[in-house]
N, C-alpha and C positions, 0 to 999 in steps of 0.2 A: 504493500500500500504506500502510495506517495504521501509524504508528510512535508508540508510547506510551512516555513517560519513567518509569522506575522505579529502584528501588535495593534492595539486600539488606543486612542487617546482623545481627550477633550480639547487639547491645545492645538491650534492650527499649526501645520508644518510650514517651514520657511525654505527659502532657497539654500540655506545652510543645513538645516536639520533633515530635510527629505533625502538628499543624496547621502548624507552621513548614515542614515538608517539603511539605505540600500547597500552601501558599502559594507555594512555589518552583516549582510546576508538576509535581511528581511525582504520578503517578496510582496507583502500586502500590508495595508493599514486600513483599519476601520475608522470611519469618521462620521460625524453626525449630519444627517440629511434633514435639517430643520430650518424653518423659515427665517429665524433671526437668533441673535445672541452670540456670545463670545466663542462658543464651541461650534458654531455653524460652519459647514463646508461651503466654500465659495468657488466660483468658476476659476478664479485666479489660482487658488490653492489646488484645485483638481488638475489643472494644467501643469502646475509645478510638480505635483506628485507623479503624474504620468510621465513627465519628461525626466524624472529621476529613476525611471524603470520600476516603479512600484505600482501595484494594482490597488484599487479602492473597493472596500466593502462599505456599502451605505447602510446606516442604521438610523431609524427614526425613533427619537425619544425626547419628549418634552419634560415629563415627570416620571419617576420610577414606577408608579402604580397606575399609570394612565390607562392600561388595559382593563382596569376595573370599571371603566366607563362603558364597557360593552359595545354593542353594535353601533350606537350613534357615534361613539368616540372613534371606532375603527373606520367608519365612513369618512368622518372629518379628517382624521389623520392620513388616510390614504389619499384623499384629495389634496391635502397640503403637501404630502410627500412627492406626488407627481409634478406639482408645480415647481418645487425646488429642484427635482431631478432634471427638468427641462432647462432650468436656469444654469445649472452647473455642468451640463453637457453629458449627463448619464445616458448611455444609449439604451433604447428599448430592448427588452429581452433579458437584461441583466436584473439582479435581485435587489430588492429593498427589504431589509430586515426591520421588524418592529420589536421593541424591547419590552420584556416583562422582567423588570429589574428589581425584584423583591422576592421574598420567600413565600411564594404562592401556596395556598392550601388546596386540598382536594375540593373543598366546597366552593372555591373561587374559579375552578377550572372551566365550568360552563360559561361563565362571563368572559373569561380570557379567550376561549374558543370562539365565542360570538364576536369578540373584538377582532380576532385574526381573520375570521371568515369575511367580515365587512371590509377590513383593510385589503384583503385579496380582491374582493369585488370592485373596490374603488381604484385598483391599479391594474387594469386589464392588459396593458402593454408591457408590464414588468412581471417578473416572477416575485414571489414574496417568501420571506423567511421569518422565523421567530428566534429571538434571543431570550434565554432563560435557563432555569435550573433543569436538572435531570427530569424531575416530575413534569415540568412544563413541556419539555421537548417530547416526552413520551405521550402526554395527553393530547397535544396538538397534532402530533404525527398520526395518532390513532384516529383522530377526527378528520384527517385528510383535508385540512383547510389551508395548507401552504405546502411548499415543496423544498424549502431549505431550512436547515437547523443549526443554530449556533448555541452550543451549551457552555455555560459557565460552571466552574467547579464549585462556586459558592452555592450554599444551600442544597448541595447534591449528595452529601453524606458519603462521598467516595465513589458514588455510582457514575458511570459514563455511558451515555446512550450510544448504541450502535448506529443510530440515525444521524449522529452529529456530522455535519460537513466542516464545522469549525469548533474548536474547543479552546476556551479561555482557561489557562492553567495557572496564572499568577497575576496578582493585582499590585498596583502602586509601586512600580519600579522606576527609578530615576535614570534616564539615559539621554544623553545629549541635552541635558538641562531641563527636560520635561518629564512629567509623570506619565507612564504608559502601563498598559496591561499586556502580558504576553499571551499570544494565541498560536495555535497550530491548526492546519487544515488538511483535509484528506481528499479533496476533489469536489467538483460541482458546487463551488462556493458561490457562484453568481457574481464574482467580482468584475470590475470594469476599469477602463481608463479612457482618456479623451483622445488617445492616439489610435483611433479606430481605422483599420485598413480601408481604403476606398473600395466602393462596390465595383466588382467586375461583372460584366455581362457575358453570357455564353455566345452571343452573336454580335458581330460588329454592325455599326450603323450602315456602313456601305453595303454589306451583304444583305441586310434586311431590306434596304431600299432597292436593291436589285431584284429581290423576290416579290415585293409587294405589287409591282405593276402586273405580274402574271395573275395574281389574285384579282386585281382590278379588272383585267380583261375578262376573267371568268364571271365577275360580277356583272359586267356590261352585257355579256353574251347570253345570260339567262334571264328569263322572265319570272322565274320562281322566286317568290318572296323568301321562302325558307332557305333556298340556295344562296341568295344574295346576303342574307343574314349570316350564313356560315362563312362566306368569303370575307365579309366585313370583320367577323370575329377572328378569323385566322390572320388577317392583316394586323389587327391589334395585338395578337399574340406575338407576332414578329417585332412590332414596335416595342412592346414591353420587354421582350427578351434582349433587345439591343439598347435599352435605356431611354427610349423615346416616349413622349406622351402619346396616349391613345387618342384616336379621332372618332 
């Protein structure tokens, strides 16, 4: 199993600290995807982190027990998270984790699950994950309301979930002048960076435009409405495959 070294922090990284952590062998950093405040990730910081060869884990947390707000809180937080994700350049398809940052009891799990379900519904273009204790990870996974799991050793009584994509194993360490928590990951973390590779298309524009006139000729030659619709559809398939707008 692949194990990757990472950390999380509430202090924004700088042009000095981001590359320093990368040089220490860290591969990812978890930062707060929140609308405002001193711990909030910004587009400038996201670019700086990405240019330092670190990946980003997004976590939404305003208060530690926010998940006890249930469904209404999950919908509101999901909506806020995707607004911030767009501003900082987080690509669709990557993960947004939502934090359950307290010692949740079994009686609170239904409310936490409702929160996570709503957060997932509110972020349809992103995958969603939960941060929490062993009990939280196990309960949320069983409910199948998200697809990524970040477990903390805190409140876990020595238990470690087999579902954890990320595991937080040490808190409050000072490195490069800031407080961090240590994490390790095992794959399918849902991380991202702003250095997204450009989209490549399976068909060149010139080749598509050489083929489309043949379809246009077929469109003109037939009086069948159904056949014309099919010729038109196929022409748009070629346009889409070559990165051109449909007509």
